[in-house]
C-alpha positions in Angstrom: 26.7 0.0 -28.3 27.1 -0.4 -24.5 27.5 -3.9 -23.3 26.5 -5.1 -19.7 25.9 -8.3 -17.9 22.7 -7.0 -16.3 20.5 -4.0 -17.2 17.8 -2.9 -14.8 15.1 -0.6 -16.1 13.8 1.6 -13.2 15.8 3.5 -10.5 13.4 2.8 -7.7 13.5 0.6 -4.6 13.3 -2.7 -6.4 15.8 -1.7 -9.0 18.5 -0.6 -6.6 18.0 -3.5 -4.3 18.4 -5.9 -7.2 21.5 -4.1 -8.5 23.3 -4.0 -5.1 22.6 -7.7 -4.4 23.7 -8.7 -7.9 26.9 -6.6 -7.8 27.8 -8.0 -4.4 27.3 -11.6 -5.5 29.1 -11.1 -8.8 31.8 -8.4 -8.4 32.9 -8.8 -12.0 29.4 -8.2 -13.4 28.7 -4.9 -15.2 25.3 -3.8 -13.8 23.6 -0.7 -15.2 20.4 1.0 -13.9 18.4 3.0 -16.5 16.2 5.6 -14.9 13.9 7.8 -17.0 13.8 10.7 -14.6 16.4 13.1 -13.3 16.1 11.7 -9.8 16.2 8.2 -8.5 14.4 6.6 -5.5 11.7 9.3 -5.5 9.1 7.0 -4.0 11.4 6.0 -1.2 11.9 9.7 -0.4 8.1 10.3 0.2 7.3 7.0 1.8 6.0 7.1 5.3 5.7 10.9 5.2 9.4 11.2 4.4 10.6 8.7 7.0 10.5 5.6 4.7 8.3 2.8 5.9 10.9 0.1 5.1 8.8 -3.0 6.1 6.3 -4.3 8.6 6.9 -6.3 11.8 5.1 -9.4 10.6 7.3 -12.4 10.7 5.0 -15.3 9.6 4.8 -15.6 5.8 1.2 -16.9 5.9 0.1 -13.9 7.9 2.2 -11.4 5.9 0.6 -12.4 2.6 -2.9 -11.4 3.9 -1.9 -7.8 3.4 -1.7 -8.2 -0.4 -5.1 -7.9 -2.2 -3.3 -9.0 -5.4 -0.3 -11.4 -5.1 -1.3 -13.2 -1.9 -0.9 -16.7 -3.3 2.1 -16.0 -5.4 4.2 -14.3 -2.6 3.8 -17.1 0.0 6.8 -19.1 -1.5 9.0 -16.1 -2.0 8.4 -14.9 1.6 9.8 -18.2 2.8 13.1 -17.2 1.0 13.4 -13.6 2.0 11.1 -11.7 4.3 10.9 -9.2 7.1 13.7 -10.6 9.3 16.0 -10.8 6.3 15.2 -7.2 5.4 16.1 -6.0 8.9 19.4 -8.0 8.8 20.2 -6.6 5.3 20.0 -3.0 6.4 21.7 -3.7 9.7 24.7 -5.1 7.9 24.9 -1.7 6.2 24.8 0.2 9.4 21.1 1.0 9.4 19.0 0.1 12.4 15.2 -0.2 12.0 12.7 0.4 14.7 9.2 -0.9 15.2 6.3 1.5 15.8 3.2 0.6 17.8 1.2 -0.3 14.7 3.9 -2.6 13.4 5.4 -0.3 10.8 9.2 -0.2 10.6 11.3 2.9 10.0 15.0 3.7 10.1 15.9 5.0 13.6 16.9 8.3 12.0 13.3 8.8 10.9 14.5 10.0 7.6 14.1 8.4 4.1 17.4 10.0 3.2 19.1 7.4 5.3 17.8 4.6 3.0 18.5 6.7 -0.2 22.1 7.4 0.9 22.6 3.7 1.7 21.5 2.6 -1.8 23.5 5.3 -3.5 26.6 4.6 -1.5 26.4 0.8 -1.9 25.8 1.2 -5.7 28.9 3.4 -6.0 31.0 1.1 -3.8 30.0 -1.9 -5.9 30.5 -0.2 -9.3 26.8 -0.1 -10.3 26.3 2.5 -13.1 23.2 4.7 -12.5 22.2 6.5 -15.7 19.5 9.2 -15.1 17.3 10.7 -17.8 17.4 7.5 -19.7 13.9 6.8 -21.0 13.7 3.4 -22.7 12.2 3.4 -26.2 12.8 -0.2 -27.4 13.2 -3.6 -25.7 14.1 -6.4 -28.1 15.0 -10.0 -27.6 18.1 -11.1 -29.5 19.3 -14.8 -29.7 20.9 -14.9 -26.3 20.8 -11.3 -25.2 18.6 -8.3 -24.7 18.7 -5.1 -26.7 17.5 -1.8 -25.0 17.5 1.5 -26.9 17.5 4.9 -25.2 17.4 7.8 -27.6 20.2 6.9 -30.0 22.1 4.7 -27.6 21.9 0.9 -27.8 22.5 -1.2 -24.7 22.9 -5.0 -24.7 22.9 -7.4 -21.8 22.5 -11.1 -20.9 19.9 -10.4 -18.3 17.2 -7.7 -18.2 15.3 -6.7 -15.0 12.1 -4.6 -15.2 11.6 -2.7 -12.0 9.6 0.3 -13.3 6.5 0.1 -11.1 3.3 1.3 -12.9 4.8 2.7 -16.1 2.3 2.2 -19.0 5.0 2.9 -21.7 7.1 0.0 -20.4 3.9 -2.1 -20.0 3.3 -1.5 -23.8 6.8 -2.7 -24.6 6.3 -5.8 -22.5 3.0 -6.5 -24.3 4.8 -6.3 -27.6 7.0 -9.2 -26.2 3.8 -11.2 -25.5 3.1 -10.4 -21.9 -0.3 -9.4 -20.6 -0.9 -6.4 -18.3 -3.8 -5.5 -16.1 -4.8 -1.8 -16.4 -3.6 0.4 -13.5 -6.2 1.6 -11.1 -5.6 3.5 -7.8 -5.2 1.1 -4.9 -4.5 3.3 -1.8 -6.8 6.2 -1.4 -9.1 8.0 1.1 -12.8 8.5 0.7 -14.4 11.9 -0.1 -17.6 12.3 1.9 -19.6 15.4 2.5 -21.9 14.8 5.5 -22.9 17.1 8.3 -22.2 14.5 10.9 -18.5 14.7 10.2 -18.2 18.2 8.6 -17.0 20.0 11.7 -14.9 17.3 13.4 -11.8 16.7 11.3 -9.0 15.1 13.2 -11.3 12.8 15.2 -10.2 9.2 15.4 -12.5 6.2 16.1 -10.0 3.6 17.2 -11.8 0.4 16.1 -14.6 0.4 13.6 -16.0 -2.0 11.0 -16.9 -0.7 7.5 -18.8 -2.4 4.7 -19.3 -1.2 1.1 -23.0 -1.7 0.5 -24.1 -4.0 -2.3 -20.7 -5.8 -2.2 -18.8 -8.3 -0.1 -16.1 -5.7 0.7 -15.5 -4.9 4.4 -12.6 -3.9 6.7 -11.9 -3.0 10.3 -9.5 -0.8 12.3 -8.9 2.8 13.1 -10.9 5.5 11.2 -9.8 9.1 10.8 -12.3 11.9 10.0 -10.6 14.4 7.7 -11.5 17.8 6.0 -12.5 15.9 2.9 -14.0 12.7 4.4 -12.5 9.6 5.9 -9.0 8.0 6.0 -6.7 5.8 8.2 -6.1 2.0 8.0 -9.8 0.9 8.0 -10.4 3.0 4.8 -7.1 2.4 3.2 -7.4 -1.4 3.6 -10.9 -1.2 2.0 -9.6 0.9 -0.9 -6.8 -1.6 -1.6 -8.9 -4.8 -1.4 -11.8 -3.0 -3.3 -9.6 -1.2 -5.9 -11.1 -2.9 -8.9 -14.7 -2.9 -7.7 -14.6 0.8 -6.6 -13.0 1.9 -9.9 -15.9 0.2 -11.7 -18.3 2.3 -9.6 -16.4 5.5 -10.5 -15.7 6.0 -6.8 -19.4 6.7 -6.0 -20.9 4.2 -3.5 -22.3 3.9 0.0 -20.5 2.6 3.1 -22.0 1.5 6.4 -19.9 2.1 9.5 -20.2 0.3 12.8 -18.4 2.7 15.1 -18.6 0.5 18.2 -18.3 -3.1 16.7 -21.5 -4.2 18.5 -24.7 -5.6 16.9 -27.8 -3.4 16.7 -29.5 -5.6 19.4 -26.6 -5.5 21.8 -26.2 -1.8 21.5 -30.0 -1.3 22.0 -29.9 -3.3 25.2 -27.0 -1.2 26.5 -28.8 2.0 25.7 -32.0 0.9 27.4 -30.0 0.2 30.6 -28.3 3.6 30.3 -31.8 5.2 29.9 -32.5 4.0 33.4 -29.1 4.6 35.0 -28.5 8.1 33.5 -32.1 9.2 33.4 -31.4 12.8 34.6 -28.3 13.4 32.5 -28.3 14.7 28.9 -27.5 12.2 26.2 -25.3 14.8 24.4 -22.9 14.9 27.4 -22.9 11.2 28.2 -20.4 9.8 25.8 -20.4 5.9 25.7 -18.4 3.0 24.2 -15.1 4.9 24.5 -16.1 7.0 21.5 -14.5 10.3 20.8 -16.7 12.9 22.5 -17.1 15.1 19.4 -18.2 12.1 17.2 -20.7 10.9 19.9 -22.3 14.3 20.0 -22.7 14.5 16.2 -24.3 11.1 16.1 -26.7 12.1 19.0 -27.8 15.1 17.1 -28.2 13.0 13.9 -30.6 10.8 15.9 -33.1 13.5 16.2 -32.2 14.7 19.7 -30.8 18.1 20.9 -28.2 19.1 23.4 -30.8 19.3 26.2 -32.4 15.8 25.6 -32.2 13.8 28.8 -32.0 10.0 28.8 -35.3 9.8 30.6 -37.2 11.8 28.0 -36.0 10.2 24.8 -38.6 8.0 23.0 -38.2 4.6 21.4 -37.7 6.0 17.9 -34.9 8.3 19.1 -33.2 5.5 20.9 -33.3 3.2 17.9 -32.1 6.1 15.7 -29.0 6.4 18.0 -28.4 2.7 17.8 -28.5 2.9 14.0 -26.0 5.8 14.0 -23.7 3.9 16.2 -23.8 0.5 14.5 -25.2 1.1 10.9 -24.3 4.7 9.9 -24.5 5.0 6.2 -22.4 7.6 4.3 -22.3 8.5 0.6 -18.8 8.4 -0.9 -18.3 10.7 -3.8 -14.8 10.4 -5.1 -11.3 9.7 -3.7 -8.1 11.4 -2.7 -4.6 10.1 -3.1 -3.1 8.9 0.3 -0.4 11.5 0.8 2.2 11.3 -2.0 2.3 7.5 -1.7 0.5 6.7 -5.0 0.0 2.9 -5.2 -1.8 1.2 -8.1 -3.3 -2.2 -8.8 -2.2 -3.4 -12.2 0.8 -4.7 -14.0 2.2 -7.9 -15.5 -0.2 -10.9 -15.3 1.0 -13.0 -12.4 0.3 -16.3 -14.3 3.1 -15.3 -16.7 5.9 -15.2 -14.1 7.8 -18.0 -12.3 7.7 -17.0 -8.7 10.6 -19.3 -7.7 12.8 -17.0 -9.7 10.7 -13.9 -10.7 11.6 -14.7 -14.3 9.3 -14.4 -17.3 7.7 -17.7 -18.3 7.9 -16.5 -21.9 11.5 -15.2 -22.1 14.6 -16.6 -20.5 16.7 -13.8 -18.9 13.8 -11.4 -18.4 12.9 -10.7 -14.8 10.4 -8.6 -12.9 10.6 -7.0 -9.4 8.3 -4.7 -7.5 5.1 -3.1 -8.6 5.6 -3.7 -12.3 3.9 -7.0 -11.4 0.2 -7.0 -10.7 0.9 -7.0 -6.9 0.0 -4.4 -4.4 -0.6 -4.1 -0.7 -2.3 -2.2 2.0 -0.3 0.6 3.6 2.3 -0.1 6.3 5.6 -1.1 4.5 4.2 -4.1 2.7 4.7 -2.8 -0.9 8.4 -2.3 -0.1 8.7 -5.8 1.4 7.4 -7.1 -1.9 10.1 -5.1 -3.7 12.9 -6.3 -1.5 11.8 -10.0 -1.7 11.4 -10.0 -5.5 14.7 -8.1 -6.1 16.6 -10.4 -3.8 15.3 -13.6 -5.4 16.1 -12.2 -8.9 19.7 -11.4 -7.8 20.1 -14.9 -6.3 18.8 -16.5 -9.5 21.1 -14.4 -11.8 24.0 -15.4 -9.6 23.3 -19.1 -10.4 
């Protein structure tokens, strides 16, 4: 039997962050990380396209929580304890400077996730944290005042146990055996598969500010939209996929969206086009891009309105004008399936939030059992928010264990 003060199941971002903070606060503690795979920090490695999107430059807790479809209410208190500024300071103390990009995402100045991985590995080594790879947990058992964890034929025992495994159904099952409830995992960040002749030949086009609704639901979102080879992506779509994760899963990822490409009402757009009909009468509609739209997208919507490349503003009839307004403000697309957003697979699902004390991230059922990161039914939109949840939870767990 191997005895430890703290065992952490899961060698990802939350697991390492908790381990380092605990070992720093309690130099005499024996802290062990059990990782089922051969590699650790694999999600950190691929985050942000290999640059590691460490956090997001939002410094007001009440604003930060708005980026979490699940966990918004529960994270408000924790974010008052440890949030973006604290994350920046934590990494700076370890020689890693972060930079803010135009969209608010924050990356290491090196633009390499390896910088973050090396920091975690070096700090763990310096503080004497044991990292055991290829250690897949088979049994978690509560003893009188301790925890028993079995890996293959090896038994570990510790006073405190931290679960930081992310979406791992095998661990969820072990936690259910301890009385906890889990919500099934469904994808949370994904792009939409759309086959439509309006967008078929214009991959790479970005509409900078659109509004999107999922028809027959209350789901909507806004922001940039990217047309891809398989359909649509970028923040407007990813935000919709996160907030609509459960509803869209129920629909088996087959639904209709309505896109307002110019963020104007039908009536306002019609009025503008009527004025353009007078002002640009001799010009072709096809070559008269309006509303700061990408030229290639404008042209596709003009053709979809029943005009051709030679149609002049003076010659278009009322029906064609209204069709163009509809394409600009109420374009409907059929979504048939989804694609994972890069390698950054995020799921909704995990431990029921009502079963956790968010002042400590400790189980309400079992003393000495803690949760950090995506093992909880918390997830966020893209942009560094999922990592911030991991850092915050892991930090608070460490502080509480120190008490």
